[in-house]
C-alpha positions as CSV (number, residue, x, y, z in Angstrom):
1,X,14.0,18.1,-152.9
2,X,14.5,21.9,-153.0
3,X,16.6,23.7,-150.5
4,X,14.7,25.2,-147.5
5,X,13.4,28.7,-148.2
6,X,15.6,31.7,-147.7
7,X,15.4,33.0,-144.1
8,X,15.3,29.6,-142.6
9,X,18.2,27.9,-140.8
10,X,17.5,24.2,-140.5
11,X,19.7,21.6,-139.0
12,X,17.5,19.2,-137.2
13,X,15.2,18.7,-140.2
14,X,14.8,15.9,-142.8
15,X,17.5,15.2,-145.4
16,X,17.9,17.4,-148.4
17,X,18.9,15.7,-151.6
18,X,20.7,18.6,-153.2
19,X,21.7,22.2,-153.3
20,X,23.2,24.9,-155.4
21,X,26.6,24.8,-157.0
22,X,29.3,25.6,-154.4
23,X,31.8,26.9,-157.0
24,X,32.8,30.5,-157.6
25,X,34.9,32.4,-160.0
26,X,37.0,34.3,-157.4
27,X,38.6,33.4,-154.3
28,X,41.8,34.0,-152.5
29,X,42.9,36.7,-150.1
30,X,44.6,38.4,-152.9
31,X,41.8,38.4,-155.5
32,X,40.5,41.8,-156.5
33,X,37.6,43.2,-158.4
34,X,38.5,45.3,-161.4
35,X,40.2,48.5,-160.3
36,X,41.3,47.4,-156.9
37,X,44.8,46.4,-156.0
38,X,45.4,44.7,-152.7
39,X,47.9,46.4,-150.5
40,X,51.5,45.0,-150.5
41,X,52.0,42.5,-147.7
42,X,55.8,42.8,-147.2
43,X,57.6,43.0,-143.8
44,X,56.5,45.3,-141.0
45,X,58.2,48.7,-141.2
46,X,60.2,49.8,-138.2
47,X,58.0,51.3,-135.4
48,X,54.7,50.3,-137.1
49,X,51.8,49.1,-135.1
50,X,50.2,45.8,-136.3
51,X,47.4,43.6,-135.1
52,X,44.9,40.9,-136.3
53,X,41.2,40.8,-136.4
54,X,39.7,37.3,-136.3
55,X,36.1,36.4,-137.2
56,X,34.2,33.3,-138.1
57,X,30.8,32.0,-139.4
58,X,27.5,31.6,-137.7
59,X,27.2,30.5,-134.1
60,X,24.0,28.5,-134.7
61,X,23.1,26.3,-131.7
62,X,20.5,23.8,-133.2
63,X,18.8,21.4,-130.8
64,X,21.5,18.8,-131.1
65,X,24.2,21.3,-130.3
66,X,22.3,22.3,-127.2
67,X,22.0,18.6,-126.2
68,X,25.7,18.1,-126.7
69,X,26.4,21.1,-124.4
70,X,23.8,20.1,-121.8
71,X,25.1,18.9,-118.4
72,X,23.4,16.5,-115.8
73,X,22.9,19.5,-113.4
74,X,20.8,21.3,-116.1
75,X,23.5,23.8,-117.0
76,X,25.2,24.1,-120.4
77,X,28.9,24.0,-121.3
78,X,29.7,25.0,-124.9
79,X,33.4,25.4,-124.4
80,X,34.3,21.8,-125.3
81,X,32.4,22.1,-128.6
82,X,34.4,25.1,-129.8
83,X,37.7,24.6,-128.0
84,X,39.4,23.2,-131.1
85,X,39.5,26.8,-132.5
86,X,40.7,28.5,-129.4
87,X,44.2,29.0,-130.8
88,X,42.6,31.3,-133.4
89,X,40.0,33.0,-131.2
90,X,42.4,33.6,-128.4
91,X,45.4,34.3,-130.6
92,X,43.8,37.1,-132.6
93,X,44.2,40.6,-131.2
94,X,40.5,41.3,-131.8
95,X,38.0,38.4,-132.2
96,X,34.5,39.2,-133.5
97,X,31.9,36.4,-133.6
98,X,28.7,36.1,-135.7
99,X,26.1,35.4,-133.1
100,X,23.2,34.2,-135.2
101,X,20.6,33.7,-132.4
102,X,19.2,35.5,-129.4
103,X,19.3,34.1,-125.9
104,X,16.1,32.9,-124.2
105,X,14.8,35.5,-121.9
106,X,14.8,34.7,-118.2
107,X,12.1,32.2,-117.3
108,X,11.7,31.0,-120.8
109,X,12.8,27.6,-122.2
110,X,15.8,27.1,-124.5
111,X,14.7,26.5,-128.1
112,X,16.2,25.9,-131.4
113,X,15.1,26.0,-135.1
114,X,12.9,27.5,-136.3
115,X,12.6,30.1,-133.4
116,X,15.9,30.1,-131.5
117,X,16.5,31.0,-127.9
118,X,19.9,29.9,-126.7
119,X,21.1,29.4,-123.1
120,X,23.0,32.2,-121.5
121,X,26.0,29.9,-121.1
122,X,26.7,30.3,-124.8
123,X,27.9,33.8,-124.2
124,X,30.1,32.7,-121.3
125,X,31.7,30.1,-123.5
126,X,32.4,32.6,-126.2
127,X,34.1,34.9,-123.7
128,X,36.1,32.0,-122.2
129,X,37.4,31.1,-125.7
130,X,38.8,34.5,-126.4
131,X,36.0,36.3,-128.4
132,X,35.9,40.0,-127.7
133,X,32.5,40.8,-129.2
134,X,29.8,39.7,-131.6
135,X,27.7,40.9,-134.5
136,X,24.0,40.4,-133.4
137,X,22.0,41.8,-136.4
138,X,20.6,38.6,-138.0
139,X,17.4,37.2,-139.5
140,X,16.9,35.4,-136.1
141,X,17.6,38.4,-133.9
142,X,13.8,38.7,-133.2
143,X,13.0,35.0,-132.7
144,X,12.2,35.8,-129.1
145,X,10.9,39.2,-129.7
146,X,12.3,42.4,-128.1
147,X,12.7,40.7,-124.7
148,X,15.1,38.2,-126.3
149,X,17.0,40.9,-128.2
150,X,17.4,43.0,-125.1
151,X,18.3,40.1,-122.9
152,X,21.0,39.0,-125.4
153,X,22.6,42.5,-125.2
154,X,22.4,42.4,-121.4
155,X,24.2,39.1,-121.2
156,X,26.9,40.2,-123.7
157,X,27.4,43.4,-121.8
158,X,27.6,41.7,-118.5
159,X,30.2,39.3,-119.9
160,X,32.4,42.2,-121.0
161,X,31.8,41.4,-124.7
162,X,31.0,44.1,-127.4
163,X,27.9,43.8,-129.5
164,X,26.9,45.4,-132.8
165,X,23.7,45.5,-134.7
166,X,21.1,45.4,-131.9
167,X,20.5,47.9,-129.1
168,X,18.4,48.6,-126.0
169,X,18.1,52.3,-126.5
170,X,18.1,54.7,-129.4
171,X,21.3,56.3,-128.2
172,X,22.9,52.9,-128.1
173,X,21.6,52.1,-131.6
174,X,23.3,55.2,-132.9
175,X,26.7,54.3,-131.6
176,X,29.2,51.8,-133.0
177,X,30.9,49.3,-130.9
178,X,34.4,50.5,-130.3
179,X,37.5,48.5,-129.3
180,X,40.8,50.1,-128.3
181,X,44.1,48.4,-128.9
182,X,47.3,49.8,-127.6
183,X,50.1,48.9,-130.1
184,X,53.6,50.4,-130.6
185,X,52.7,53.4,-128.5
186,X,49.5,54.2,-130.4
187,X,45.9,54.0,-129.3
188,X,44.1,52.4,-132.2
189,X,40.3,52.4,-132.3
190,X,38.3,49.8,-134.3
191,X,34.6,50.5,-134.8
192,X,32.4,47.5,-135.4
193,X,28.9,47.9,-137.0
194,X,26.5,45.1,-138.0
195,X,23.4,45.0,-140.3
196,X,21.0,42.3,-141.5
197,X,19.4,42.4,-145.0
198,X,17.4,39.2,-144.2
199,X,14.5,39.3,-141.8
200,X,12.2,36.6,-140.4
201,X,8.9,37.5,-138.7
202,X,7.7,38.9,-136.4
203,X,8.1,42.5,-137.3
204,X,9.5,45.0,-134.8
205,X,6.9,46.7,-132.7
206,X,6.0,50.2,-133.7
207,X,8.6,52.8,-132.6
208,X,11.3,50.2,-132.1
209,X,12.8,50.0,-135.5
210,X,16.1,51.3,-134.0
211,X,16.5,48.1,-132.1
212,X,17.8,46.1,-135.1
213,X,20.0,47.5,-137.8
214,X,18.6,46.8,-141.3
215,X,19.5,49.8,-143.5
216,X,22.7,50.1,-145.4
217,X,22.4,53.9,-145.9
218,X,22.1,54.3,-142.1
219,X,25.1,52.0,-141.7
220,X,27.2,54.1,-144.0
221,X,26.2,57.2,-142.0
222,X,27.2,55.5,-138.8
223,X,30.6,54.4,-140.3
224,X,31.3,58.0,-141.4
225,X,30.5,59.4,-138.0
226,X,32.6,56.7,-136.3
227,X,35.6,57.7,-138.5
228,X,35.0,61.4,-137.9
229,X,35.0,60.8,-134.2
230,X,38.2,58.9,-133.9
231,X,37.9,55.4,-135.4
232,X,41.1,54.3,-137.1
233,X,39.4,51.3,-138.7
234,X,35.7,50.4,-139.5
235,X,34.6,46.8,-139.7
236,X,31.1,45.9,-140.8
237,X,29.4,42.5,-140.3
238,X,26.7,41.9,-142.9
239,X,24.0,39.3,-142.6
240,X,23.0,38.9,-146.3
241,X,22.9,36.7,-149.3
242,X,21.2,33.4,-150.5
243,X,21.4,30.3,-148.3
244,X,23.5,27.5,-149.6
245,X,24.9,29.5,-152.5
246,X,28.7,29.4,-152.9
247,X,29.0,32.8,-154.5
248,X,27.6,36.3,-153.7
249,X,24.2,37.2,-155.1
250,X,23.1,40.5,-156.6
251,X,21.9,41.9,-153.3
252,X,25.3,41.2,-151.7
253,X,27.2,42.8,-154.5
254,X,25.0,45.9,-154.6
255,X,25.3,46.4,-150.8
256,X,29.1,45.8,-150.9
257,X,29.5,48.3,-153.7
258,X,27.7,50.9,-151.6
259,X,29.8,50.2,-148.6
260,X,33.1,50.3,-150.6
261,X,32.1,53.4,-152.5
262,X,31.4,55.3,-149.3
263,X,35.1,55.4,-148.5
264,X,34.4,54.6,-144.9
265,X,34.6,50.8,-144.6
266,X,37.9,48.8,-144.3
267,X,36.5,45.3,-143.9
268,X,33.2,43.6,-144.5
269,X,32.5,40.2,-142.8
270,X,29.6,38.3,-144.3
271,X,27.3,35.7,-142.8
272,X,23.9,34.0,-143.4
273,X,24.4,31.7,-146.5
274,X,25.8,29.0,-144.2
275,X,28.4,28.0,-146.8
276,X,31.8,29.6,-147.5
277,X,32.0,32.3,-150.2
278,X,35.1,34.0,-151.6
279,X,37.1,37.0,-150.4
280,X,37.5,40.0,-152.6
281,X,39.2,43.4,-152.4
282,X,36.8,45.9,-153.9
283,X,37.6,49.4,-155.3
284,X,36.8,52.3,-153.0
285,X,37.5,52.2,-149.3
286,X,39.3,54.7,-147.1
287,X,41.4,57.1,-149.3
288,X,40.8,54.8,-152.3
289,X,42.8,51.9,-150.8
290,X,40.0,49.4,-151.3
291,X,37.6,47.5,-149.1
292,X,38.1,43.8,-148.2
293,X,34.9,41.7,-148.4
294,X,34.5,38.2,-147.0
295,X,31.3,37.4,-148.8
296,X,30.3,34.5,-146.4
297,X,32.2,32.8,-143.6
298,X,29.7,29.9,-143.6
299,X,29.0,28.1,-140.3
300,X,31.0,28.0,-137.2
301,X,29.1,25.7,-134.8
302,X,25.9,24.2,-136.1
303,X,24.1,20.9,-136.9
304,X,24.1,21.4,-140.6
305,X,25.7,19.1,-143.2
306,X,24.5,17.1,-146.3
307,X,21.8,15.4,-144.1
308,X,19.7,18.5,-143.9
309,X,21.1,20.9,-146.4
310,X,24.1,20.9,-148.8
311,X,27.5,19.4,-148.0
312,X,29.2,22.8,-147.8
313,X,27.2,23.7,-144.7
314,X,29.4,21.3,-142.7
315,X,32.2,23.8,-143.2
316,X,33.0,27.4,-142.5
317,X,35.8,29.9,-142.4
318,X,37.9,31.5,-139.7
319,X,39.2,34.7,-141.3
320,X,42.3,36.5,-140.1
321,X,42.7,40.1,-141.2
322,X,46.1,41.7,-140.8
323,X,46.1,45.4,-139.9
324,X,49.2,47.6,-140.3
325,X,49.7,51.2,-139.1
326,X,53.1,52.6,-140.2
327,X,54.5,55.5,-138.2
328,X,52.6,58.7,-139.2
329,X,50.2,56.8,-141.5
330,X,46.7,55.5,-141.0
331,X,45.8,51.9,-140.1
332,X,44.9,49.7,-143.1
333,X,44.0,46.1,-143.6
334,X,46.8,44.6,-145.7
335,X,45.6,41.0,-146.1
336,X,42.7,38.7,-145.2
337,X,43.5,35.0,-144.9
338,X,41.1,32.1,-144.4
339,X,41.2,28.8,-142.5
340,X,38.6,26.1,-143.1
341,X,36.8,24.6,-140.2
342,X,34.4,21.7,-140.0
343,X,31.9,20.2,-137.5
344,X,31.7,16.6,-136.5
345,X,28.0,16.2,-135.8
346,X,28.1,12.5,-134.8
347,X,31.3,13.1,-132.7
348,X,29.6,15.4,-130.2
349,X,29.1,18.5,-132.3
350,X,32.8,19.4,-132.0
351,X,34.4,21.9,-134.4
352,X,37.9,21.5,-135.8
353,X,40.3,23.2,-138.2
354,X,39.8,21.1,-141.2
355,X,43.5,21.0,-142.2
356,X,44.3,19.5,-138.8
357,X,42.4,16.4,-139.6
358,X,44.0,15.9,-143.0
359,X,46.7,13.7,-141.7
360,X,44.3,11.5,-139.9
361,X,41.3,12.0,-137.7
362,X,42.0,13.0,-134.0
363,X,40.8,10.6,-131.3
364,X,37.0,10.6,-131.0
365,X,36.5,12.1,-134.5
366,X,33.8,10.1,-136.5
367,X,34.5,11.7,-139.9
368,X,36.3,9.3,-142.2
369,X,39.1,10.2,-144.6
370,X,36.8,10.4,-147.7
371,X,34.4,12.8,-146.0
372,X,37.3,15.0,-144.8
373,X,38.8,15.0,-148.3
374,X,35.5,15.9,-149.8
375,X,34.9,18.8,-147.4
376,X,38.4,20.2,-148.0
377,X,38.0,20.0,-151.7
378,X,34.7,21.8,-151.7
379,X,36.2,24.7,-149.6
380,X,39.2,24.9,-151.8
381,X,37.0,25.1,-154.9
382,X,35.4,28.2,-153.6
383,X,38.3,29.9,-151.8
384,X,41.3,28.9,-153.8
385,X,44.7,28.7,-152.0
386,X,46.7,29.3,-150.0
387,X,45.0,28.5,-146.8
388,X,46.3,29.8,-143.5
389,X,47.1,26.9,-141.3
390,X,49.0,28.7,-138.4
391,X,46.9,30.6,-135.8
392,X,47.7,34.2,-135.2
393,X,49.7,35.3,-132.2
394,X,48.6,38.3,-130.2
395,X,50.8,41.4,-130.6
396,X,49.9,43.1,-127.4
397,X,47.3,43.5,-124.6
398,X,43.7,42.5,-124.9
399,X,41.5,45.1,-126.4
400,X,39.5,47.5,-124.3
401,X,35.8,47.1,-125.0
402,X,34.3,50.6,-124.8
403,X,30.6,51.0,-123.7
404,X,28.1,51.9,-126.4
405,X,26.7,55.4,-126.1
406,X,25.3,58.0,-128.5
407,X,27.6,60.6,-130.0
């Protein structure tokens, strides 16, 4: 049976008998494209500021995920489902999620695939687990129309989380999401932008194209403005690529080359293929120091595995980017590490660091040793080694989430 068409995101559908090859010809945090040399990752110079940026794959609450979070009083609690990764999300200095779906507008029912509308409690859970903000430009952003898009931003805003890729006003759309980290006596600003190159219907109403970021050229212009107006680092979340393919496709490579060549982008975080894809360090970037690209982080929380899709959809990546700002020098990403995660669908839709189950399943885990070994081998085939198995430790106070406003 062929894989579902690009643009879909099944997980509660019938079994799929196959999928594309999950292999790739690149894949560790030190791999580089021709002409790019990853920065040295030695010890921290005296007086330097340092921090980590953590991100992960798609937050994709299929119907079974919502059922697992549903409580007898009618509310939802997603915290137990994602708590296994809290050491990473809370330990990172800046944690940016990939929120695949909109929230259901007030008075409307919660829905899942093919047109998602998640409960508001999903955002509360993300905040409780240490996420600081989310990318919201995805192919599902308009599943509940403009009311859903705007309500999602409202709830993120009310929870104190940043949001990038969707907006309620043209002025908001023109502005990056900014985070301020106070480290080693410096005020370091990270600008976050998000764009989707994949769209599902319906189209945006006339005059509302600014609501959802879809243009790489506009993204580059926003990144340049962000840097000109004080951003020390620019991070871009890209919703792109071919579903179930374990390597970047031509559209990803073309867009990434444009981003890197602009000289404005430090780090690109990819989503949408629902399977892990490698990490590369491309030529270009700020001052020619290169741009790190995580082609796809796969899934974070979802109902996907070999039953509906391809085996690799049961896994994803938590990525940890290390940022170093020596005294008198600009901040730069010096390394990007990956940690494999996996979901136990039958065990309550809980997500775990995959390496933590290698020595034997935790109580309540339904995944057997053979399944765990197979999932680990598939991720390793794509990513290479080494894998990061120790969560980051915060280097200072939580980031300040600046309100979005036009420049």
